[in-house]
GUTIFI-937909 format. One record per residue (C-alpha): residue number from 1; x, y, z. Coordinates in nm, 3 decimals, always signed. Layout:
BEGIN
+-----+---------+---------+---------+
:   i :       u :       v :       w :
+-----+---------+---------+---------+
: NUM :       X :       Y :       Z :
...
+-----+---------+---------+---------+
END
This chain:
BEGIN
+-----+---------+---------+---------+
:   i :       u :       v :       w :
+-----+---------+---------+---------+
:   1 :  +6.586 :  +7.236 : +11.987 :
:   2 :  +6.434 :  +6.902 : +12.079 :
:   3 :  +6.434 :  +6.612 : +11.834 :
:   4 :  +6.058 :  +6.637 : +11.770 :
:   5 :  +6.102 :  +7.003 : +11.671 :
:   6 :  +6.350 :  +6.929 : +11.394 :
:   7 :  +6.275 :  +7.101 : +11.064 :
:   8 :  +6.340 :  +6.783 : +10.863 :
:   9 :  +6.342 :  +6.422 : +10.986 :
:  10 :  +6.370 :  +6.103 : +10.781 :
:  11 :  +6.173 :  +5.796 : +10.891 :
:  12 :  +6.349 :  +5.473 : +10.989 :
:  13 :  +6.299 :  +5.306 : +10.652 :
:  14 :  +6.432 :  +5.614 : +10.466 :
:  15 :  +6.117 :  +5.617 : +10.248 :
:  16 :  +5.968 :  +5.943 : +10.371 :
:  17 :  +6.046 :  +6.266 : +10.551 :
:  18 :  +5.860 :  +6.471 : +10.806 :
:  19 :  +5.876 :  +6.846 : +10.751 :
:  20 :  +5.791 :  +7.116 : +11.007 :
:  21 :  +5.587 :  +7.392 : +10.837 :
:  22 :  +5.596 :  +7.762 : +10.922 :
:  23 :  +5.274 :  +7.716 : +11.119 :
:  24 :  +5.439 :  +7.451 : +11.340 :
:  25 :  +5.256 :  +7.156 : +11.181 :
:  26 :  +5.439 :  +6.831 : +11.098 :
:  27 :  +5.374 :  +6.710 : +10.741 :
:  28 :  +5.483 :  +6.365 : +10.618 :
:  29 :  +5.605 :  +6.341 : +10.257 :
:  30 :  +5.650 :  +6.002 : +10.092 :
:  31 :  +5.939 :  +5.967 :  +9.846 :
:  32 :  +5.690 :  +5.936 :  +9.558 :
:  33 :  +5.553 :  +6.286 :  +9.634 :
:  34 :  +5.893 :  +6.455 :  +9.597 :
:  35 :  +6.003 :  +6.561 :  +9.248 :
:  36 :  +6.345 :  +6.707 :  +9.322 :
:  37 :  +6.571 :  +6.823 :  +9.605 :
:  38 :  +6.811 :  +7.112 :  +9.558 :
:  39 :  +7.093 :  +7.212 :  +9.791 :
:  40 :  +7.262 :  +7.546 :  +9.740 :
:  41 :  +7.274 :  +7.908 :  +9.847 :
:  42 :  +7.006 :  +8.167 :  +9.915 :
:  43 :  +7.031 :  +8.546 :  +9.950 :
:  44 :  +6.828 :  +8.704 : +10.228 :
:  45 :  +6.773 :  +9.075 : +10.173 :
:  46 :  +6.700 :  +9.298 : +10.469 :
:  47 :  +6.659 :  +9.673 : +10.481 :
:  48 :  +7.015 :  +9.776 : +10.395 :
:  49 :  +7.199 :  +9.446 : +10.388 :
:  50 :  +7.211 :  +9.111 : +10.216 :
:  51 :  +7.315 :  +8.780 : +10.369 :
:  52 :  +7.403 :  +8.470 : +10.173 :
:  53 :  +7.309 :  +8.146 : +10.346 :
:  54 :  +7.279 :  +7.779 : +10.254 :
:  55 :  +6.942 :  +7.631 : +10.167 :
:  56 :  +6.760 :  +7.304 : +10.108 :
:  57 :  +6.475 :  +7.324 :  +9.859 :
:  58 :  +6.222 :  +7.040 :  +9.826 :
:  59 :  +5.993 :  +7.037 :  +9.521 :
:  60 :  +5.669 :  +6.849 :  +9.588 :
:  61 :  +5.435 :  +6.720 :  +9.315 :
:  62 :  +5.118 :  +6.928 :  +9.286 :
:  63 :  +5.258 :  +7.222 :  +9.485 :
:  64 :  +5.365 :  +7.537 :  +9.299 :
:  65 :  +5.619 :  +7.670 :  +9.549 :
:  66 :  +5.900 :  +7.451 :  +9.683 :
:  67 :  +5.959 :  +7.403 : +10.054 :
:  68 :  +6.270 :  +7.599 : +10.152 :
:  69 :  +6.485 :  +7.558 : +10.463 :
:  70 :  +6.778 :  +7.791 : +10.523 :
:  71 :  +7.073 :  +7.759 : +10.754 :
:  72 :  +6.948 :  +8.063 : +10.947 :
:  73 :  +6.637 :  +7.863 : +11.050 :
:  74 :  +6.837 :  +7.602 : +11.243 :
:  75 :  +7.207 :  +7.679 : +11.246 :
:  76 :  +7.302 :  +7.392 : +11.479 :
:  77 :  +7.148 :  +7.105 : +11.281 :
:  78 :  +7.169 :  +7.223 : +10.920 :
:  79 :  +7.474 :  +7.013 : +10.825 :
:  80 :  +7.298 :  +6.705 : +10.960 :
:  81 :  +6.986 :  +6.792 : +10.757 :
:  82 :  +7.199 :  +6.813 : +10.441 :
:  83 :  +7.356 :  +6.471 : +10.504 :
:  84 :  +7.022 :  +6.306 : +10.578 :
:  85 :  +6.838 :  +6.462 : +10.284 :
:  86 :  +7.125 :  +6.366 : +10.049 :
:  87 :  +7.110 :  +6.002 : +10.167 :
:  88 :  +6.729 :  +6.008 : +10.141 :
:  89 :  +6.745 :  +6.138 :  +9.782 :
:  90 :  +7.011 :  +5.885 :  +9.679 :
:  91 :  +6.831 :  +5.587 :  +9.840 :
:  92 :  +6.498 :  +5.677 :  +9.675 :
:  93 :  +6.636 :  +5.784 :  +9.335 :
:  94 :  +6.514 :  +6.143 :  +9.374 :
:  95 :  +6.707 :  +6.397 :  +9.164 :
:  96 :  +6.952 :  +6.583 :  +9.390 :
:  97 :  +7.073 :  +6.911 :  +9.238 :
:  98 :  +7.358 :  +7.120 :  +9.378 :
:  99 :  +7.319 :  +7.493 :  +9.317 :
: 100 :  +7.634 :  +7.706 :  +9.314 :
+-----+---------+---------+---------+
END
């Protein structure tokens, strides 16, 4: 996966993030647009099985459903996404919630 195809990327000033949508469009979110970031686990149910994976959930003001990224979407870079999004939330005083 090339750098410009990352699911989540913080800008140089750590004041906004760029998110890759399901349709392949890059959307920029300023820190003031984000209500809360949650990091935890997510259960993916398939026909006869269930898989538990890690997730990052970003709640955006004015949007009913949160943006969800799971480890299955980008296995290789997910730990880096968690570190960056945690720093981003801390630097911009965005509530960061850990879900067990």
